[in-house]
C-alpha positions in Angstrom: 25.2 -3.1 -160.4 21.4 -2.4 -160.8 21.1 0.1 -163.7 17.2 0.4 -164.0 15.6 3.6 -163.3 13.2 1.8 -161.0 16.1 0.7 -158.7 17.5 4.3 -158.5 15.9 5.6 -155.4 18.8 6.6 -153.4 20.6 10.3 -153.8 24.2 10.6 -153.4 25.3 14.4 -152.9 28.9 15.2 -153.5 30.9 18.4 -153.4 34.0 19.0 -155.8 36.4 21.7 -156.9 36.0 23.1 -160.3 39.1 21.3 -161.5 37.8 17.8 -160.1 34.2 18.3 -161.8 35.9 19.4 -165.3 38.1 16.3 -165.1 35.2 14.0 -164.4 33.3 15.4 -167.1 35.8 15.1 -169.7 36.4 11.6 -168.7 32.8 10.7 -168.6 32.4 12.3 -172.1 35.3 10.2 -173.5 33.6 7.1 -172.1 30.2 8.0 -173.7 28.6 8.4 -170.4 26.8 11.0 -168.5 28.7 12.4 -165.3 26.2 10.7 -163.0 26.7 6.9 -164.6 30.3 7.7 -164.8 30.7 8.7 -161.1 28.6 5.9 -160.0 30.3 3.1 -162.3 33.7 4.3 -160.8 32.9 4.5 -157.4 31.2 1.1 -157.4 34.0 -0.7 -159.0 36.6 0.8 -156.8 34.4 -0.1 -153.8 34.0 -3.8 -155.0 37.8 -3.6 -155.2 38.4 -2.7 -151.8 36.2 -4.9 -150.4 37.2 -7.9 -152.5 41.0 -7.4 -150.8 39.2 -7.7 -147.3 36.9 -10.3 -147.3 36.7 -13.0 -144.4 37.2 -16.4 -145.0 37.4 -19.5 -142.6 39.5 -22.7 -142.7 39.7 -25.6 -140.6 42.8 -26.3 -138.3 44.3 -28.7 -140.7 43.7 -26.5 -143.9 44.8 -23.4 -142.0 48.2 -25.3 -141.2 48.8 -26.2 -144.9 48.0 -22.5 -145.8 50.5 -21.0 -143.5 53.2 -23.7 -144.7 52.2 -22.6 -148.5 52.8 -19.0 -147.4 55.9 -19.7 -145.8 57.4 -22.2 -148.3 60.4 -20.4 -150.5 59.4 -20.2 -154.0 61.1 -22.3 -156.6 63.9 -20.9 -158.4 62.9 -18.5 -161.4 65.9 -18.0 -163.6 64.1 -15.6 -165.8 62.7 -13.6 -163.2 66.1 -13.4 -161.4 67.5 -12.2 -165.0 64.9 -9.6 -165.2 65.5 -8.2 -161.7 69.3 -8.1 -162.2 68.9 -6.0 -165.3 68.5 -2.1 -165.4 65.2 -1.2 -165.6 64.0 0.9 -168.9 64.3 4.0 -166.8 67.7 3.5 -165.7 69.0 3.0 -169.3 
């Protein structure tokens, strides 16, 4: 993410409630950042996360068949996971 002042040429205007602004101010302060840097970094990281989950990829017909077969294959038995899922959760104890 570009951070130099020379590269910051575009403005982003936002409207918030008083409560939203206060929460953002407190969080930015705790992180040692000004509000602008905090908001931009948070929005940038969230956008990168959203886009990473939706990237387009292509496979040859043979690789596609192998990919689909791997998705359809039953997972190997995992006794530790089975035991974990059969126990009551910490919230149910």
